[in-house]
C-alpha positions in Angstrom: -78.3 -31.4 86.7 -75.5 -32.8 83.9 -74.9 -29.8 80.9 -76.4 -31.1 77.4 -73.2 -32.1 75.6 -74.2 -30.0 72.9 -75.1 -26.3 74.1 -74.6 -22.7 74.1 -73.6 -20.6 76.5 -72.9 -17.6 76.2 -73.1 -13.8 77.9 -75.6 -12.5 76.3 -78.9 -9.7 76.9 -81.9 -9.2 75.2 -80.5 -8.2 72.2 -77.0 -8.8 71.9 -74.7 -12.0 72.0 -70.9 -11.9 73.4 -68.0 -13.6 71.7 -63.8 -13.7 71.5 -61.8 -13.3 69.4 -57.9 -13.1 69.7 -55.3 -11.4 67.0 -52.2 -10.0 66.8 -52.2 -6.1 68.5 -52.1 -4.3 64.9 -56.0 -5.8 64.5 -57.4 -5.9 68.1 -56.2 -2.7 69.4 -57.6 -0.9 66.6 -60.0 -2.8 66.5 -60.9 -2.0 70.3 -60.4 1.4 70.1 -62.5 2.0 67.0 -65.6 -0.3 67.6 -64.9 -2.2 64.2 -61.9 -4.2 62.2 -59.2 -2.1 60.5 -58.4 -2.8 56.8 -55.5 -5.3 58.0 -58.7 -7.8 58.9 -59.0 -10.2 56.1 -62.4 -10.1 55.1 -61.5 -13.1 52.6 -60.1 -15.4 55.5 -63.0 -17.7 57.3 -63.5 -15.9 60.8 -64.0 -18.2 64.0 -65.9 -16.8 66.5 -66.6 -18.4 70.5 -69.1 -18.0 72.7 -67.0 -19.3 75.6 -64.2 -17.0 77.1 -62.7 -20.1 78.4 -62.3 -21.7 75.7 -60.8 -18.8 74.0 -58.1 -18.8 76.4 -57.7 -22.7 75.8 -57.1 -21.5 71.8 -55.0 -18.3 72.6 -52.8 -19.6 75.5 -54.2 -17.2 78.0 -53.4 -14.4 75.5 -49.6 -15.6 75.0 -49.6 -17.2 71.7 -47.9 -15.6 68.8 -50.6 -13.6 66.8 -53.3 -13.9 69.6 -51.8 -11.9 72.0 -54.9 -9.6 72.2 -58.4 -10.8 72.9 -61.1 -9.0 72.2 -64.8 -9.4 73.6 -66.8 -8.6 70.6 -70.9 -7.5 71.2 -73.0 -8.6 68.5 -76.7 -8.3 67.4 -78.4 -11.9 68.4 -80.3 -11.8 64.6 -77.1 -11.8 63.6 -75.7 -14.9 65.2 -78.8 -16.3 64.8 -78.9 -15.8 60.9 -75.5 -17.0 61.1 -76.5 -20.4 63.3 -79.5 -20.6 60.3 -77.4 -20.2 57.5 -74.4 -22.4 59.3 -73.4 -26.3 58.5 -71.2 -28.7 60.7 -67.8 -28.4 59.5 -68.0 -32.9 59.6 -70.1 -35.2 58.5 -72.6 -36.6 60.8 -74.3 -40.0 59.5 -78.3 -40.0 60.4 -78.0 -35.8 60.4 -76.9 -35.9 56.7 -78.9 -37.7 54.2 -75.4 -38.8 52.5 -71.3 -37.6 52.0 -72.3 -35.7 49.3 -75.5 -33.8 50.7 -73.3 -32.3 53.5 -70.8 -31.9 50.9 -73.0 -29.3 48.8 -74.3 -27.5 52.1 -70.7 -27.1 53.2 -70.2 -25.5 50.0 -72.9 -23.1 50.1 -73.3 -22.2 53.6 -71.4 -19.1 55.0 -71.0 -20.1 57.8 -70.1 -23.4 59.9 -70.4 -25.0 63.0 -67.7 -26.9 65.2 -68.8 -27.9 68.8 -65.7 -28.8 70.4 -64.9 -29.7 74.3 -65.5 -26.8 76.9 -62.8 -26.1 79.0 -62.5 -25.8 83.0 -60.3 -23.0 85.0 -57.4 -25.0 84.0 -58.0 -25.3 80.4 -58.5 -29.1 80.6 -61.6 -30.6 78.6 -64.8 -31.0 80.0 -67.7 -33.8 79.2 -69.7 -31.2 77.3 -69.2 -28.7 74.3 -68.8 -25.6 73.3 -69.8 -23.7 70.0 -67.1 -22.1 67.2 -69.2 -20.5 65.1 -66.6 -20.1 61.8 -67.7 -17.0 59.2 -66.9 -16.5 55.9 -68.6 -14.6 52.8 -71.7 -13.2 53.2 -71.3 -13.9 56.8 -67.6 -12.2 57.7 -69.2 -9.5 55.4 -72.5 -8.9 57.6 -70.3 -9.8 61.1 -67.9 -6.7 60.4 -70.5 -4.3 58.6 -74.0 -5.2 60.4 -73.7 -7.1 63.5 -71.0 -5.6 65.9 -72.3 -3.3 68.9 -69.1 -3.0 70.7 -65.6 -4.1 70.7 -63.9 -4.9 74.3 -60.0 -5.5 74.5 -60.4 -8.1 77.5 -56.5 -9.0 77.5 -56.3 -7.6 80.9 -59.1 -9.8 82.1 -57.2 -13.0 80.5 -54.5 -12.2 82.3 -56.0 -10.9 85.6 -58.0 -14.4 85.5 -54.8 -16.6 84.7 -52.2 -15.2 87.7 -55.5 -16.2 89.6 -55.2 -19.3 88.6 -51.3 -19.8 88.2 -51.6 -18.8 92.0 -54.0 -21.6 93.3 -57.0 -19.1 93.3 -60.0 -21.0 91.7 -62.6 -19.0 93.3 -60.8 -15.3 92.9 -60.5 -16.8 89.1 -64.0 -17.9 88.5 -65.7 -14.2 90.4 -63.6 -12.7 87.0 -65.1 -14.8 85.0 -68.3 -13.7 82.2 -71.6 -14.7 83.3 -72.0 -17.4 80.4 -75.6 -19.1 80.9 -77.1 -21.2 77.9 -78.2 -19.0 75.4 -82.1 -19.6 74.5 -81.5 -20.8 70.4 -84.4 -23.3 70.6 -84.6 -26.7 69.3 -85.5 -25.5 65.7 -82.4 -23.0 65.1 -80.0 -26.0 66.3 -81.8 -29.2 64.2 -79.0 -29.3 61.7 -76.1 -28.5 63.7 -76.8 -31.0 66.6 -75.4 -34.8 65.8 
């Protein structure tokens, strides 16, 4: 059975969902130590959270890109995650989904969160045919994320390095065994109707 073209796949429990971000060590290490972002974390900028571990690896180059050397697994409440989805707008205009470009631009301006669907990635970071959610948080959404939704923050940089080492050695099965157990997130059609075009 083929994957739906756009689907949220994530490590999740009955009450939480895990998302990934990568930061320079001065932000990532204190965040993991304290379970919250330090004062140096900029609340006034859009912050992008990613439920896909391999998409995060693609973005941060297995935790080697400058400024993205520390990979965090941030466990947040499902209530918060779903609030962000409900209050999101797609980051691009889709004819048929939006009445017109002006309506989409109005939605984009007033939405505290935005959604992009980017090609999911495989073990070798190659693009796959289905798409993975990127969720951008700004304003009220970023504030809620930092202050209300976070349940735990874990530094998973060693995991990123371990998976990458297996991939480089041609040990695909060993690499796969280490990956977080991401599965379809039960978002429901109503929650995603305004985000799937």
